[in-house]
C-alpha positions as CSV (number, residue, x, y, z in Angstrom):
1,M,-0.2,0.0,-0.1
2,Q,2.8,2.5,0.7
3,V,4.5,2.0,-2.6
4,F,0.9,2.4,-4.6
5,L,0.4,5.8,-2.4
6,Q,3.8,6.8,-3.3
7,Q,3.2,6.4,-7.1
8,L,-0.2,8.0,-7.0
9,V,0.9,11.3,-5.4
10,D,4.2,11.4,-7.8
11,G,2.0,10.4,-10.8
12,L,-0.7,13.4,-9.8
13,T,2.4,15.7,-9.4
14,W,3.6,14.5,-13.2
15,G,-0.2,14.3,-14.2
16,A,-0.7,18.0,-13.0
17,L,2.2,19.0,-15.5
18,Y,1.2,16.8,-18.2
19,G,-2.3,18.7,-17.5
20,A,-0.6,22.0,-18.1
21,F,1.0,21.1,-21.1
22,A,-2.5,19.7,-22.6
23,L,-3.9,22.8,-21.8
24,S,-1.8,24.6,-24.3
25,I,-2.1,22.4,-26.6
26,V,-5.7,22.6,-26.6
27,L,-5.8,26.2,-26.3
28,V,-4.2,26.4,-29.6
29,Y,-6.3,23.7,-31.2
30,R,-9.6,26.1,-30.3
31,A,-8.0,28.9,-31.5
32,S,-6.6,27.4,-35.0
33,G,-8.1,23.8,-35.5
34,I,-4.5,22.0,-35.4
35,V,-2.4,20.4,-33.3
36,N,0.9,22.5,-32.5
37,F,3.6,20.1,-32.8
38,A,6.2,22.8,-31.5
39,Q,4.5,23.8,-28.4
40,G,6.9,21.4,-26.3
41,E,9.8,23.2,-28.0
42,M,8.3,26.7,-27.3
43,A,8.0,26.1,-23.6
44,M,11.3,24.3,-23.8
45,F,12.8,27.7,-25.1
46,S,10.9,30.1,-22.5
47,A,12.6,27.9,-19.8
48,F,16.0,28.5,-21.0
49,F,14.5,32.4,-20.7
50,A,13.7,32.2,-17.3
51,W,17.2,30.6,-16.4
52,Q,19.3,33.2,-18.2
53,F,17.1,35.8,-16.4
54,H,18.0,34.0,-13.1
55,Q,21.7,33.8,-14.1
56,W,21.4,37.6,-14.5
57,G,20.3,38.2,-11.1
58,A,16.5,38.3,-11.4
59,P,14.4,36.6,-8.7
60,L,13.0,32.9,-9.7
61,Y,9.8,34.1,-9.4
62,L,10.1,37.0,-11.6
63,A,12.6,35.2,-13.7
64,I,9.4,32.5,-14.5
65,L,6.9,35.5,-14.8
66,G,9.4,37.6,-17.1
67,A,10.0,33.9,-19.6
68,M,5.9,33.6,-19.4
69,A,5.8,37.4,-20.9
70,V,8.7,36.4,-23.3
71,A,6.6,33.5,-24.2
72,F,3.2,35.2,-24.6
73,V,4.9,37.4,-27.3
74,G,6.4,34.8,-28.7
75,G,3.3,32.7,-29.4
76,A,1.4,35.9,-30.7
77,V,3.9,36.6,-32.8
78,T,4.1,32.9,-34.2
79,E,0.1,33.0,-34.9
80,R,0.3,36.6,-36.5
81,V,3.4,35.8,-38.9
82,L,3.1,31.9,-39.7
83,V,-0.1,30.7,-38.9
84,R,-2.5,33.7,-40.1
85,P,-1.3,33.5,-43.5
86,L,-2.6,30.3,-44.1
87,A,-5.4,29.9,-41.6
88,S,-7.9,30.1,-44.5
89,S,-6.4,27.6,-46.5
90,P,-9.0,24.1,-46.3
91,N,-5.6,22.3,-46.0
92,H,-4.3,22.1,-42.5
93,M,-1.1,20.3,-43.7
94,P,0.8,23.4,-44.5
95,L,0.2,24.7,-40.6
96,V,1.2,21.2,-39.7
97,I,4.6,21.1,-41.5
98,I,5.0,25.2,-39.9
99,T,4.7,23.8,-36.7
100,L,7.0,21.2,-37.3
101,G,9.8,23.0,-39.2
102,L,9.2,25.6,-35.9
103,M,9.8,23.0,-33.7
104,L,13.3,22.1,-35.1
105,V,14.3,25.7,-35.8
106,L,13.7,26.3,-31.7
107,N,15.3,23.1,-30.7
108,S,18.6,23.8,-32.9
109,A,18.5,27.2,-31.6
110,A,18.1,26.6,-28.2
111,G,21.1,24.6,-28.4
112,W,23.3,27.2,-30.6
113,I,22.5,29.7,-28.2
114,W,22.7,27.9,-24.7
115,G,24.6,24.8,-25.4
116,V,23.5,21.1,-25.5
117,Q,24.9,20.2,-22.0
118,S,22.2,19.5,-19.1
119,K,21.7,22.9,-16.7
120,Q,20.7,22.8,-13.4
121,F,17.4,24.8,-12.6
122,P,16.8,26.0,-9.6
123,T,13.5,24.5,-7.6
124,A,10.8,27.2,-6.7
125,V,11.4,26.3,-2.5
126,S,14.1,24.3,-1.0
127,G,14.1,22.7,2.3
128,A,13.4,18.8,3.6
129,V,10.8,17.2,1.9
130,I,7.6,16.4,3.9
131,M,6.2,13.1,5.3
132,L,2.6,12.1,5.1
133,G,2.9,8.9,7.1
134,P,4.8,6.5,4.9
135,I,4.2,9.3,1.5
136,V,7.2,11.5,0.7
137,I,6.3,14.9,-1.1
138,S,8.7,17.2,-2.1
139,R,8.0,20.7,-2.0
140,Q,8.5,21.4,-5.4
141,S,5.6,18.8,-6.1
142,L,3.0,21.2,-3.7
143,V,4.5,24.1,-5.9
144,I,3.4,22.2,-8.9
145,L,0.2,21.2,-7.8
146,A,-0.6,24.6,-6.5
147,A,0.3,26.3,-9.7
148,V,-1.6,24.1,-11.8
149,M,-4.4,24.7,-9.8
150,V,-4.0,28.6,-9.6
151,V,-3.9,28.5,-13.8
152,A,-7.3,26.5,-13.8
153,V,-8.9,28.6,-11.6
154,A,-7.4,32.0,-13.6
155,L,-8.6,30.3,-16.7
156,F,-11.9,29.7,-15.5
157,W,-12.5,33.2,-14.1
158,L,-11.2,34.5,-17.7
159,F,-13.5,32.3,-19.9
160,Q,-16.4,32.7,-17.5
161,R,-16.5,36.1,-16.2
162,T,-14.6,38.7,-18.3
163,K,-15.4,40.1,-21.9
164,V,-12.0,39.0,-23.4
165,G,-12.1,35.3,-22.4
166,L,-16.1,35.2,-23.6
167,A,-14.7,36.8,-26.8
168,M,-12.5,34.4,-27.0
169,R,-14.9,31.4,-26.6
170,A,-16.9,32.8,-29.0
171,A,-14.3,33.0,-31.6
172,A,-12.8,29.8,-31.4
173,G,-16.1,28.1,-31.1
174,N,-17.8,30.2,-34.4
175,P,-15.6,33.0,-35.7
176,D,-18.0,33.8,-38.4
177,S,-20.7,34.6,-36.4
178,A,-18.6,36.4,-33.9
179,Q,-17.1,38.5,-36.4
180,L,-20.7,39.3,-37.4
181,I,-21.4,40.9,-33.9
182,G,-18.3,42.8,-33.9
183,I,-16.0,40.5,-31.8
184,P,-12.3,41.0,-33.4
185,V,-11.7,37.6,-34.4
186,G,-8.1,37.9,-35.0
187,R,-7.0,39.6,-32.6
188,M,-8.5,36.8,-30.0
189,L,-7.2,33.8,-31.7
190,T,-3.8,35.7,-31.2
191,I,-4.3,36.5,-27.4
192,G,-5.1,32.4,-27.5
193,W,-1.7,31.6,-28.8
194,G,0.2,34.1,-26.4
195,L,-2.0,32.5,-23.8
196,A,-1.0,28.6,-24.5
197,A,2.5,29.7,-24.9
198,A,2.4,31.8,-21.1
199,I,1.3,28.4,-19.9
200,G,3.7,26.3,-21.4
201,A,6.4,28.7,-20.3
202,L,5.3,28.1,-16.4
203,A,4.8,24.2,-17.1
204,A,8.2,23.8,-18.5
205,S,10.0,26.0,-16.2
206,L,8.2,23.9,-12.9
207,A,9.5,20.8,-14.7
208,A,12.8,22.0,-15.5
209,P,14.6,20.8,-11.9
210,Q,13.3,17.6,-12.2
211,L,14.0,17.0,-15.9
212,L,17.3,19.2,-16.4
213,L,17.6,22.0,-18.8
214,Q,18.2,21.1,-22.2
215,P,17.0,21.5,-25.7
216,N,15.2,17.8,-25.5
217,M,14.2,17.8,-22.4
218,L,10.5,17.9,-23.0
219,V,10.2,15.4,-26.0
220,A,8.6,12.4,-23.8
221,S,6.6,15.1,-21.6
222,L,4.8,16.1,-24.8
223,I,3.9,12.5,-25.8
224,Y,2.1,12.4,-22.4
225,A,0.4,15.9,-23.2
226,F,-0.8,14.7,-26.6
227,A,-1.9,11.9,-24.8
228,A,-3.8,13.8,-22.1
229,A,-5.6,16.1,-24.3
230,V,-6.4,13.4,-26.6
231,L,-8.1,11.8,-23.9
232,G,-9.7,14.6,-22.5
233,G,-10.5,16.0,-25.6
234,L,-9.0,18.2,-27.8
235,D,-11.6,21.0,-27.5
236,S,-11.9,20.9,-23.6
237,P,-9.7,22.7,-21.3
238,V,-11.2,20.9,-18.4
239,G,-10.6,17.5,-20.0
240,A,-6.9,18.6,-20.7
241,L,-6.1,18.9,-17.1
242,V,-8.4,15.6,-15.8
243,G,-6.6,13.8,-18.7
244,G,-2.9,14.7,-17.6
245,L,-3.9,13.6,-14.4
246,I,-4.9,10.1,-15.5
247,V,-2.4,9.7,-17.6
248,G,0.6,10.9,-15.0
249,V,-1.3,8.0,-12.2
250,A,-1.5,5.5,-15.3
251,E,2.0,6.0,-16.5
252,N,3.6,5.7,-12.8
253,L,1.4,2.8,-11.8
254,A,1.9,1.0,-15.0
255,G,5.7,1.5,-14.7
256,T,5.6,0.2,-11.0
257,Y,3.3,-3.0,-11.7
258,I,3.5,-4.4,-14.9
259,S,6.9,-6.0,-14.8
260,W,7.5,-5.6,-19.0
261,I,6.7,-2.0,-19.0
262,G,8.7,-1.1,-16.3
263,H,10.6,2.5,-16.3
264,D,12.4,2.2,-20.0
265,F,8.8,1.7,-21.3
266,K,6.6,3.8,-20.1
267,Q,5.8,6.0,-22.8
268,S,3.9,3.0,-24.4
269,V,1.1,3.8,-21.8
270,A,0.8,6.9,-24.0
271,L,0.4,5.1,-26.8
272,I,-2.1,2.7,-25.6
273,L,-4.2,5.4,-24.3
274,I,-4.4,7.5,-27.5
275,L,-5.4,4.6,-29.4
276,G,-7.9,3.5,-27.2
277,V,-9.6,6.5,-27.0
278,L,-9.4,7.0,-30.7
279,L,-10.9,4.0,-31.1
280,L,-13.6,4.0,-28.4
281,K,-14.5,7.6,-27.8
282,P,-12.7,10.0,-30.8
283,E,-14.0,13.2,-29.2
284,G,-11.9,12.4,-25.7
285,L,-14.0,12.1,-22.3
286,F,-15.2,15.9,-22.4
287,G,-14.9,16.9,-26.0
288,A,-18.1,17.8,-27.6
289,R,-19.5,15.3,-29.9
290,K,-19.8,16.5,-33.7
291,V,-22.8,15.7,-35.6
292,A,-22.7,16.0,-39.3
293,R,-25.4,16.2,-42.3
294,V,-25.2,13.1,-44.7
């Protein structure tokens, strides 16, 4: 039981990070109708900015906020410069190719600027671990869970209680109707991309102390994030967070209790979840079912 509870807690911690990454994927999908394959590299690049700001003397929390601001601008510019010119095309393949190209460019640029050697990213809090009976919880894990919870509450307030958030929902849900009632659809989509990039920057900065900061640090995490987004529903922010928690717990428990999976084959859990959802419930647990006339 002790091992099970420990793996459950660790799975929830990583699941919260997967959920945050999945949330950034979902926000872009809702805004533009595409899966941004460069989301992980954008987050990783932003985490390097946080590390650099901290190296220049900024307190860690200000360094992370600064990196989130840089990420917001970067996401907005990406939507304006790379995505919008092709947004009206009925074929999304050029946009997918652009995001793949951006992924390669950012990965190479990070190695060129900061090097490919792993860097130690400081933890948000220091001190001894917290013991809850037989369960060990690091202070960084509590920070991760608290930060993701704050992000979830802030997004709920944004989308449910503010004019900007309601306009973003309208622009993503039905851009033609939103434009007819005076909503600046293009601006709302730009904000959506920027918001997704900022959330990715926060998640990457929180994950960096465990993963060590280097250009390829988020490759595996983004596989789990895509699984979480598909599981929860690519058009559901709530589903992204819930899917992340499910994926985090499932991969931890599978790696512990299924001998042929172990630690080295845990990514197969994400693949199995993706295939299962696509076969049994393609819209995901919380995704909206689409009805089409035939």
